[in-house]
LUMTOR-205474 format. One record per residue: residue in three letters; x, z, y of N, C-alpha, C in turn. Coordinates in pm, whole numbers, padded with zeros to 5 digits, always signed. Atoms other than C-alpha are relative to their C-alpha. Layout:
<rs>
ALAXZYXZYXZY
...
</rs>
This chain:
<rs>
MET-00069+00078-00104-00006-01741-02749+00022+00088+00123
SER-00030-00085-00115+00167-01557-02464-00025-00074+00130
HIS+00026+00057-00131+00079-01613-02101+00091+00069+00101
SER-00074-00061-00110+00292-01559-01793-00099+00070+00091
PRO+00091-00074-00087+00144-01309-01543-00065-00089+00105
LEU+00075+00078-00098-00125-01456-01319+00009+00067+00136
PRO-00005-00061-00133-00064-01396-00945-00141+00030+00051
VAL+00129-00045-00052-00352-01198-00792+00017+00044+00145
HIS-00005-00034-00142-00414-01173-00417-00128+00074+00040
LEU+00112-00083-00042-00638-00898-00276-00014-00009+00152
ILE+00026+00015-00144-00796-00970+00066-00101+00108+00039
THR+00086-00114-00033-00936-00639+00198-00030+00004+00149
GLY+00032-00017-00141-01084-00524+00527-00139+00056+00019
LEU+00132-00055-00033-01382-00364+00699-00102-00112+00017
LEU+00107+00096-00026-01718-00533+00740+00019-00064+00136
GLY-00010+00070-00128-01697-00799+01010+00141-00026+00048
SER-00138+00019-00044-01319-00814+01019+00046-00145-00010
GLY-00037+00141+00015-01305-01178+00909+00066-00032-00134
LYS-00061+00022+00131-01211-01154+00539-00034-00138-00057
THR+00042+00128+00057-01416-01456+00431+00059-00117+00078
THR-00064+00104-00081-01285-01664+00722+00147-00015-00037
THR-00139+00002+00043-00932-01566+00620+00013-00068-00136
LEU-00002+00061+00133-01008-01663+00261-00018-00151+00008
LYS+00021+00144-00017-01137-02004+00371+00125-00067+00055
HIS-00124+00056-00056-00821-02057+00575+00107-00013-00108
LEU-00097+00006+00109-00609-01978+00268-00034-00113-00097
ILE+00042+00106+00093-00813-02215+00052+00043-00137+00050
ARG-00040+00130-00056-00735-02501+00290+00150-00026-00019
GLN-00144+00016+00020-00365-02438+00218+00038-00006-00148
LYS-00028+00000+00144-00397-02451-00162+00091-00116-00039
PRO-00086+00109+00048-00110-02647-00317-00081-00093-00092
CYS+00080+00098+00073-00248-02965-00471+00015+00013-00151
HIS-00023-00010+00145-00098-02885-00812-00057+00128-00060
GLU+00052-00126+00051-00263-02541-00840-00152-00001-00012
ARG+00144-00023+00014-00607-02445-00965-00024+00149+00026
TRP+00023-00138-00040-00746-02126-00809-00131+00055-00054
GLY+00123-00074+00026-01000-01867-00910-00029+00090+00119
ILE+00041-00083-00115-01192-01695-00627-00109+00096-00048
LEU+00098-00101+00039-01379-01369-00687-00043+00076+00124
ILE+00054-00066-00119-01606-01231-00414-00096+00110-00044
ASN+00089-00113+00027-01776-00892-00422-00095+00018+00119
GLU+00101-00020-00105-02101-00869-00224-00083+00121-00036
PHE+00070-00126+00027-02274-00535-00187-00145-00023-00039
GLY+00139+00030+00033-02622-00685-00195-00011-00091-00120
ASP+00025+00085+00117-02781-00898-00466-00002-00148+00034
ILE+00004+00141-00040-02783-01221-00263+00142-00046+00028
ASP-00140+00042-00007-02454-01407-00304+00019-00106+00108
ILE-00008+00095-00111-02427-01564+00041+00141-00056+00015
ASP-00137+00045-00020-02048-01576+00086+00049-00086-00115
ALA-00045+00076+00117-01982-01692-00269-00067-00136-00005
ALA+00072+00127+00004-02250-01960-00244+00054-00096+00105
SER-00050+00087-00106-02115-02091+00087+00138-00055-00035
LEU-00131+00047+00042-01765-02111-00056-00011-00105-00110
GLN+00015+00090+00113-01878-02280-00375-00045-00138+00044
ALA+00053+00127-00049-02054-02549-00174+00105-00083+00073
ASN-00097+00070-00083-01738-02639+00014+00140-00005-00059
VAL-00132+00004+00062-01454-02626-00237+00008-00112-00102
SER-00022+00109+00094-01304-02882-00470-00013+00049-00143
ASN+00008-00034+00141-01311-02892-00847+00119+00083-00047
GLU-00118-00078+00038-00969-02724-00850-00016+00148+00035
ILE+00026-00140-00036-01128-02397-00731-00128+00046-00069
SER+00116-00059+00066-01363-02181-00939-00038+00127+00076
VAL+00048-00114-00077-01574-01932-00741-00095+00082-00085
SER+00088-00092+00073-01731-01627-00904-00034+00116+00092
GLN+00040-00112-00085-01902-01318-00766-00043+00119-00084
VAL+00054-00124+00054-01982-00956-00843-00091+00054+00108
SER+00096-00043-00103-02297-00852-00659-00074+00125-00043
GLY+00081-00117+00029-02528-00555-00635+00078+00130-00007
GLY-00079-00122+00000-02262-00293-00570+00144-00029+00039
CYS-00140+00014-00040-01898-00230-00484+00088+00003-00124
VAL-00082+00008+00120-01633-00329-00738+00094+00119-00015
CYS-00086-00117+00014-01443-00007-00665-00078+00117-00058
CYS+00077-00111+00055-01730+00204-00800-00108-00051-00095
THR+00112+00032+00088-02073+00099-00933+00015-00133-00071
ALA-00012+00133+00061-01976-00262-01006+00138-00023-00060
GLN-00137+00015+00049-01630-00191-01145+00004-00073-00133
PHE+00005+00072+00128-01725-00306-01493-00022-00149+00023
GLY+00024+00140-00033-01853-00626-01336+00126-00071+00045
LEU-00128+00058-00043-01508-00680-01183+00082-00045-00121
VAL-00077+00033+00120-01335-00671-01522-00063-00118-00072
GLU+00072+00108+00069-01602-00892-01675+00018-00133+00072
ALA-00011+00123-00078-01584-01146-01390+00142-00058-00007
ILE-00138+00048+00009-01203-01164-01403+00025-00063-00137
ASN-00019+00056+00134-01204-01215-01779-00072-00133-00017
GLN+00072+00127+00007-01464-01490-01738+00079-00110+00070
LEU-00083+00098-00070-01244-01666-01482+00124-00037-00082
LEU-00121+00024+00079-00949-01631-01719-00025-00089-00122
THR+00029+00096+00108-01130-01844-01977+00027-00142+00047
GLN-00030+00131-00057-01054-02133-01742+00149-00007+00034
PRO-00143+00014-00036-00708-02273-01664+00021+00016+00150
ILE-00024-00024-00141-00631-02112-01328+00145+00047+00019
ASP-00139-00034-00032-00290-02063-01161+00011+00118+00095
ARG-00003-00106-00101-00388-01803-00901-00140+00056+00018
LEU+00129-00065-00019-00667-01550-00841-00002+00071+00134
LEU+00019-00068-00128-00792-01438-00497-00127+00082-00007
ILE+00113-00090+00007-01024-01138-00471-00033+00053+00139
GLU+00048-00057-00126-01232-01039-00167-00103+00109-00030
PRO+00097-00108+00021-01394-00693-00208-00093+00013+00120
THR+00090-00027-00112-01690-00586+00005+00069+00090+00102
GLY-00057-00082-00106-01602-00430+00339-00040+00146-00008
LEU+00042-00139+00019-01777-00113+00222+00086+00070-00105
GLY-00071-00052+00116-01534-00066-00064+00133+00064+00031
HIS-00129-00065-00004-01223+00134-00129+00090-00068-00101
PRO-00080+00085+00091-00942-00078-00278+00085+00075-00101
ALA-00089-00072+00090-00752+00201-00455-00041-00016-00146
LYS+00046+00012+00138-00969+00186-00766+00010-00143-00050
ILE-00018+00140+00039-00955-00193-00764+00144-00022-00045
ILE-00141+00013+00034-00576-00173-00766+00027+00065-00136
ASP-00016-00067+00130-00590+00078-01053-00053-00087-00113
THR+00061+00086+00103-00821-00156-01246+00088-00120-00030
LEU-00083+00118+00019-00598-00458-01190+00130+00033-00073
LYS-00129-00037+00058-00286-00269-01296-00011+00054-00141
HIS+00005-00076+00125-00413-00071-01592-00102-00053-00102
THR+00096+00058+00094-00682-00287-01755+00068-00111-00081
LEU-00055+00105+00087-00589-00508-02051-00091-00122+00009
PHE+00078+00122-00017-00719-00849-01941+00044-00105-00101
LYS-00033+00110+00092-00715-01173-02137+00136-00061+00032
GLN-00131+00047-00041-00404-01263-01939+00061+00106+00090
PRO-00061-00100-00089-00153-01026-01772-00007-00044+00145
LEU+00013+00027-00143-00193-01000-01395+00121+00051+00075
SER-00110-00042-00087+00072-00974-01124-00054+00014+00142
LEU+00057-00025-00132-00062-00811-00807+00100-00037+00108
GLN-00085+00047-00110+00082-00983-00498-00027+00082+00126
ALA+00014-00073-00126+00110-00862-00138-00147+00011+00042
ILE+00139-00026-00036-00222-00702-00039-00019-00021+00150
VAL+00030+00029-00140-00377-00824+00287-00115+00089+00046
CYS+00109-00072-00065-00585-00600+00513-00033-00071+00131
VAL+00046+00066-00122-00787-00788+00776-00076+00103+00084
ILE+00063-00100-00087-00883-00568+01071+00009-00049+00143
THR+00002+00047-00138-00968-00621+01437+00037+00114+00097
PRO-00032-00104-00099-00849-00436+01751-00123+00083+00039
LYS+00119-00076-00035-01208-00338+01826-00038+00100-00110
GLN+00022-00095+00109-01226-00170+01485+00107+00108-00003
LEU-00115-00089+00014-00881-00014+01491+00025+00075+00131
THR-00014-00085-00118-00931+00239+01770+00048+00138-00044
GLU-00050-00134+00032-00780+00586+01788-00112+00088-00054
GLN+00113-00083+00045-01124+00747+01747-00041-00033-00143
ARG+00040+00039+00135-01219+00545+01438+00111+00028-00100
TRP-00111-00028+00089-00871+00587+01292-00002+00146-00045
GLN+00005-00142+00034-00911+00965+01305-00118+00033-00090
LYS+00123-00033+00073-01264+00961+01160-00015-00072-00133
SER+00028+00084+00116-01251+00684+00900+00112+00007-00104
ALA-00097-00005+00109-01067+00769+00577+00014-00135-00067
VAL-00003+00133+00063-01161+00426+00441+00094-00092+00079
MET-00088+00083-00082-00990+00255+00734+00147+00036-00022
ARG-00139-00044+00020-00674+00463+00693+00052-00043-00136
ASP-00043+00038+00135-00665+00392+00320+00019-00150-00013
LEU-00015+00146+00002-00718+00019+00367+00136-00041+00057
VAL-00127+00033-00065-00420+00005+00602+00118+00051-00083
THR-00108-00060+00078-00206+00238+00388+00034-00082-00123
LEU-00020+00072+00125-00255+00033+00073+00049-00143+00020
ALA-00034+00141-00025-00188-00303+00238+00149-00019+00021
ASP-00137+00041-00030+00145-00482+00251+00004-00083+00128
LEU+00007+00092-00113+00033-00725+00519-00124+00031+00083
ILE+00111-00030-00090-00183-00629+00818-00028-00123+00084
LEU+00041+00115-00079-00374-00917+00973-00090+00052+00113
LEU+00075-00047-00116-00482-00802+01320-00077-00120+00056
ASN+00079+00121-00020-00763-01052+01357-00090+00009+00124
LYS+00093+00011-00113-00997-01168+01635+00060+00053+00130
ILE-00063-00050-00123-00746-01093+01909-00055-00070+00123
ASP+00060+00070-00113-00923-01352+02124-00125+00071+00051
LEU+00120-00074-00039-01221-01114+02135+00032+00143+00044
SER-00039-00136-00039-01023-00806+02240+00091-00004+00121
SER-00083-00009-00120-00842-00691+02551+00143+00034-00038
GLU-00140-00035+00025-00468-00639+02582+00014+00150-00027
THR-00005-00145+00022-00531-00263+02598-00042+00034-00142
GLU+00046-00023+00137-00726-00270+02271+00105-00045-00101
GLN-00104+00049+00090-00453-00476+02107+00119+00095-00003
ALA-00115-00092-00008-00179-00242+02228-00028+00130-00074
CYS+00039-00123+00071-00369+00060+02095+00007-00021-00150
SER-00002+00029+00143-00410-00105+01754+00142-00010-00053
VAL-00139+00016+00043-00043-00201+01731+00070+00135-00004
ALA-00061-00133-00002+00059+00154+01827-00040+00080-00124
ILE+00047-00070+00120-00155+00294+01545+00071-00054-00124
LEU-00062+00062+00117-00015+00046+01293+00149+00032-00008
ASN-00143-00032+00000+00342+00118+01400+00029+00144-00040
SER-00019-00141+00037+00286+00487+01328-00032+00028-00146
VAL+00043-00019+00139+00166+00432+00970+00121+00030-00088
TYR-00102-00031+00099+00368+00582+00688-00056-00025-00139
PRO-00126+00071-00024+00509+00412+00486-00019-00114+00099
ALA+00006+00103-00104+00592+00155+00751-00049-00133-00058
LYS+00049+00131+00041+00418-00182+00731+00110-00105+00023
GLN-00102+00103-00013+00642-00482+00675-00040-00106+00103
TYR+00044+00107-00087+00429-00718+00882-00116+00048+00089
LEU+00114-00015-00089+00198-00703+01181-00026-00139+00058
LEU+00025+00138-00042+00044-01045+01233-00126-00009+00085
PRO+00120+00021-00083-00189-01087+01533-00047-00143-00013
THR+00053+00134+00020-00419-01383+01486-00145-00007+00042
GLN+00143+00020-00021-00764-01528+01539-00049-00097-00106
LEU+00062+00085+00102-01002-01698+01298+00070+00009-00135
GLY-00061-00021+00130-00809-01552+01006+00113-00094-00033
GLN-00105+00099+00023-00523-01796+01048+00128+00069-00048
ILE-00115-00063+00061-00248-01686+00814+00071-00102-00087
ASP-00080+00091+00082+00033-01875+00644-00001+00050-00144
PHE+00011-00038+00140-00025-01871+00270+00134+00046-00058
ASN-00131-00034+00053+00349-01848+00206+00039+00146+00023
THR-00032-00141-00026+00361-01497+00356-00056+00091-00109
LEU+00061-00079+00106+00150-01377+00061+00078-00007-00130
LEU-00067+00028+00127+00392-01502-00204+00113+00098-00025
LYS-00096-00104+00035+00567-01175-00283-00076+00113-00068
PRO+00069-00107+00074+00488-00878-00509-00056+00107+00093
HIS+00056-00114-00072+00271-00590-00391+00105+00108+00017
ARG-00095-00104-00039+00496-00343-00211+00127-00003-00083
PRO-00126+00007+00074+00837-00450-00344+00081+00128+00019
ALA-00079-00123-00004+01076-00165-00421+00094-00003+00120
GLN-00086-00007-00117+01241-00063-00097-00003+00142+00055
PHE-00003-00132-00062+01337+00243+00103-00024-00014+00148
VAL+00020-00009-00144+01201+00313+00448+00027+00145+00037
LEU-00036-00139-00029+01388+00626+00550-00059+00043+00134
LEU+00071-00062-00110+01284+00854+00830+00040-00050+00137
GLN-00042+00058-00128+01395+00622+01106-00116+00004+00099
GLY+00102+00000-00103+01201+00686+01424-00099+00115-00007
LEU+00095-00110+00009+01017+00998+01306+00033+00112+00099
GLU-00040-00104-00094+01216+01226+01535+00016-00061+00139
ASN-00005+00054-00136+01170+01167+01907+00141+00006+00059
HIS-00132-00016-00059+01522+01288+01980+00103-00092-00063
GLN-00097+00087+00064+01687+01038+01748+00022-00126+00083
GLN-00030+00127-00064+01863+00739+01899-00005-00111-00105
GLN+00005+00113+00092+01820+00396+01746+00142-00050-00026
VAL-00133+00044+00037+02150+00338+01570-00006-00059-00140
THR-00004+00062+00131+02251+00144+01262+00013+00106-00109
MET-00006-00094+00111+02188+00333+00938+00116-00040-00091
GLN-00114+00027+00086+02509+00358+00736-00022+00067-00136
SER+00020-00055+00133+02463+00400+00360+00128+00062-00053
GLU-00113-00063+00066+02688+00632+00164-00023-00003-00150
SER+00013+00005+00145+02758+00606-00205-00014+00141-00054
TYR+00020-00130+00063+02633+00894-00419-00072-00024-00131
THR+00064+00015+00130+02537+00925-00783-00103+00109-00017
SER+00107-00097+00015+02201+01091-00826+00013+00074-00132
GLN-00008-00081+00121+02187+01374-01080-00125-00014-00087
ILE+00122+00016+00078+01836+01280-01191+00022-00107-00106
PRO-00023+00097+00108+01852+01106-01532-00073-00131+00026
SER+00059+00132-00022+01784+00733-01524-00131-00018-00073
ASN+00125+00016+00074+01506+00774-01779-00120+00060+00073
GLN+00110-00049-00081+01302+00946-01510-00046-00104+00101
ALA+00041+00112-00086+01267+00609-01332+00005+00039+00147
CYS-00015-00047-00138+01398+00753-01007+00114-00074+00068
SER-00107+00058-00080+01596+00573-00737+00032+00093+00116
PHE-00049-00097-00097+01800+00759-00478+00067-00070+00117
SER-00066+00056-00118+01921+00691-00124+00049+00114+00089
LYS-00055-00095-00096+02144+00880+00117+00048-00078+00120
ASN-00040+00069-00123+02188+00773+00479+00036+00101+00108
SER-00040-00083-00112+02356+00917+00785-00041-00066+00131
GLN+00039+00050-00132+02228+00880+01140+00054+00100+00102
GLN-00073-00093-00085+02469+01038+01388+00029+00128-00080
HIS-00029-00125+00069+02477+01406+01281-00110+00039-00098
LEU+00109-00028+00092+02158+01389+01076+00021-00076-00130
VAL-00012+00064+00130+02148+01308+00706-00137+00000-00068
ALA+00128+00014+00069+01845+01179+00516+00025-00026-00147
LEU-00002+00023+00144+01802+01203+00140-00138-00048-00040
GLY+00129+00053+00042+01530+01003-00030-00003-00034-00148
TRP+00017+00031+00141+01394+00958-00380-00132-00076-00020
VAL+00123+00067+00042+01139+00726-00541-00014+00019-00150
TRP+00025-00023+00142+00982+00819-00876-00109-00093-00052
ASP+00104+00078+00065+00766+00634-01123-00137+00062+00028
SER+00134-00046-00037+00393+00657-01048-00066+00088-00105
THR+00062-00080+00106+00320+00829-01382+00034+00148+00010
LEU-00042-00140-00010+00502+01150-01289-00092+00078+00095
GLN+00089-00085-00080+00298+01440-01148+00076+00123+00049
PHE-00068-00113-00062+00418+01712-00911-00094+00120+00010
ASN+00073-00126-00010+00311+02075-00898+00001+00048+00145
ARG+00010-00035-00142+00183+02174-00552+00059+00137+00029
VAL-00051-00136-00023+00270+02544-00588+00153-00002+00003
LYS-00145+00007+00004+00629+02462-00682+00055-00079+00118
LEU-00043+00075-00119+00653+02207-00400+00003+00090+00123
LYS+00003-00092-00114+00553+02474-00149+00122+00093-00003
ALA-00117-00087+00013+00827+02702-00284+00129-00076+00030
PHE-00117+00085-00025+01077+02414-00270+00024-00015+00150
PHE-00014+00018-00144+01010+02352+00100+00030+00133+00071
LYS-00028-00132-00059+01013+02724+00178+00149+00034-00012
ASP-00142-00030+00022+01363+02754+00031+00090-00083+00091
LEU-00082+00091-00080+01492+02457+00234-00031+00006+00150
ALA+00053+00004-00137+01311+02540+00560+00107+00014+00107
SER-00099-00025-00104+01616+02665+00750+00094-00118+00022
LEU-00092+00113-00009+01806+02340+00686-00070-00132+00033
LEU+00073+00124-00020+01531+02081+00728-00033-00024+00147
SER+00047+00042-00132+01457+01888+01045-00137-00067-00010
ARG+00126+00074+00018+01172+01676+00907-00007-00045-00146
ALA+00017+00052+00136+01027+01563+00574-00136-00066-00012
LYS+00126+00066+00033+00762+01324+00451+00007-00048-00144
GLY+00003+00048+00137+00650+01216+00111-00137-00051-00039
LEU+00123+00046+00062+00386+01043-00098+00014+00036-00147
LEU-00021-00054+00134+00347+01235-00422-00132+00010-00075
LYS+00115-00018+00087+00109+01239-00714-00003+00145-00044
THR+00016-00140+00037-00015+01597-00757-00124+00009-00087
GLY+00114+00007+00091-00236+01623-01063-00048-00143-00011
ASN+00055+00135+00005-00470+01326-01066-00013-00062+00138
GLU+00015+00047-00137-00461+01292-00687+00135-00040+00059
TRP-00119+00038-00075-00214+01135-00445-00011+00060+00140
GLN+00005-00066-00129-00119+01313-00126+00120-00035+00087
LEU-00105+00015-00100+00079+01259+00192+00055+00139+00029
ILE-00067-00128-00026+00332+01542+00230+00067-00009+00136
ASN-00055+00002-00135+00424+01625+00587+00055+00138+00034
TRP-00064-00127-00036+00676+01898+00677+00061-00014+00138
SER-00055+00002-00135+00758+01974+01039-00006+00141+00059
GLU-00009-00130-00068+00874+02289+01221-00054+00113-00087
GLY+00036-00108+00091+00824+02509+00918-00139-00009-00060
GLN+00137+00013+00049+00471+02385+00846-00009-00114-00102
LEU+00017+00099+00106+00387+02200+00523-00148-00036-00012
GLU+00139+00046+00009+00070+01990+00511-00017-00099-00114
PHE+00038+00095+00104-00100+01804+00225-00125-00073+00046
GLU+00116+00081-00040-00340+01520+00299-00026-00107-00106
ASP+00035+00101+00100-00528+01306+00047+00028-00140+00053
ILE-00033+00135-00041-00416+00944+00053-00023-00095-00118
ALA+00035+00097+00103-00497+00626-00136+00121-00068-00062
TRP-00123+00058+00055-00135+00547-00223-00003+00001-00153
ARG-00001+00008+00146-00086+00434-00584+00132-00054-00055
GLN-00115+00076+00046+00253+00262-00599+00105+00084-00072
ASP-00105-00085+00056+00503+00541-00665-00004+00134+00072
SER-00019-00125-00074+00595+00896-00569+00134-00010+00072
ARG-00123+00009-00078+00854+00919-00293+00009+00118+00097
LEU-00024-00115-00088+01009+01194-00084+00124-00027+00083
GLU-00112+00018-00092+01239+01182+00219+00022+00129+00078
LEU-00037-00124-00067+01420+01484+00360+00104-00029+00107
LEU-00095+00016-00110+01593+01483+00699+00058+00137+00034
PHE-00064-00130-00016+01846+01763+00732+00062+00017+00140
LYS-00062-00033-00127+01977+01937+01043+00151-00026-00007
SER-00142+00034-00005+02332+01866+01157+00087+00108-00065
GLU-00084-00107+00055+02457+02207+01038-00006+00009-00152
ALA+00010-00003+00146+02351+02145+00678+00120-00072-00061
GLU-00115+00059+00068+02652+02078+00457-00045-00058-00133
LEU+00055+00063+00119+02530+01826+00203+00111-00045-00094
THR-00102+00029+00100+02804+01850-00055-00067-00053-00126
PRO+00059+00047+00127+02753+01681-00394-00065+00111-00081
ASP+00059-00111+00075+02690+02022-00552-00132+00045+00061
PHE+00124-00040-00068+02428+02106-00288-00112-00100-00030
VAL+00101+00103+00031+02248+01775-00344-00044+00011-00145
LYS+00035-00019+00141+02262+01835-00718-00099+00114-00016
ASP+00092-00115+00007+02093+02174-00670-00139-00039+00050
ILE+00128+00045-00053+01820+02009-00460-00074-00081-00107
GLU+00065+00084+00101+01753+01757-00736-00047+00081-00119
ILE+00043-00088+00109+01738+02029-01000-00131+00071+00038
GLN+00123-00063-00047+01474+02205-00789-00117-00100-00001
LEU+00105+00102+00002+01280+01878-00752-00048-00027-00142
LEU+00039+00021+00139+01287+01825-01128-00091+00111-00050
SER+00083-00113+00045+01136+02170-01175-00141-00008+00058
CYS+00134+00018-00060+00842+02059-00953-00083-00102-00075
ILE+00070+00106+00071+00750+01779-01194-00054+00054-00131
HIS+00063-00046+00123+00505+01853-01475+00067-00061-00122
ASN-00041+00049+00133+00621+01821-01837+00141-00056-00004
LEU-00140+00040+00009+00991+01776-01764+00083+00118-00051
</rs>
């Protein structure tokens, strides 16, 4: 018997950000015709959050827990087991709250690549964080914080009633600088979020070109130009070309299974250096994912928790003549950077 994919909502965030409060607020909005499964991961062995939820929910909600470790590492097997146990019951939606000590990248990998009793459909990921947590100092020091924000589709800037306007402004500035850009920035208190904002797939396919990365650029309407990419369609690659005054941006998105060669990427950027104004990318290199940042002749690689796809955006100087043949040559060079092609 076939099953339609089960919507799965991941509610992430640091310790003390208000994840459980947010989860309770969502539960109060449960449609009367739906039955939900709730899975909570507690680092310790005492299931306090899960027990408190279970005591206050209706029969249309099943609460389970994975305790004694983080589901992104030591308790990962427990995550699969707990989900499959919930799937033995008739549920219409699954909400997962990992521990604030955890890293969600491996959870996402597990949800996407494990063969469960019923296929899962990962929905927009929520990251709950507070202005007092999201400071410039902690942002620079905490890789976990950066990864939580990077992986999320929806940022819930929570507990704003407990923070100053300066703290809030600093947090918003950090979030506005995140790459890829966040679709939503929702300031709130007590985890108050509209359930309907979660009803969309995790990171829907879209292009966020290099708008705003260059300080000298003016904010003007991006005009798309038609162009047929030379990369074969069986490489699961989408292409975009946009003009912004005298600057032209080319962008590609590849399937997440493709892997790029770092040595060849360095040679690729070296060859284009005289024509580039700026470049950014999120590429899978080997088994790792990295943020690619090119500026003023310098190429940097930084580990990142991105898992959705590989993407690259190149912003060319005004003197670059991007003829169809030139773009074709660029794509041929990019293809040579991909393993096993």
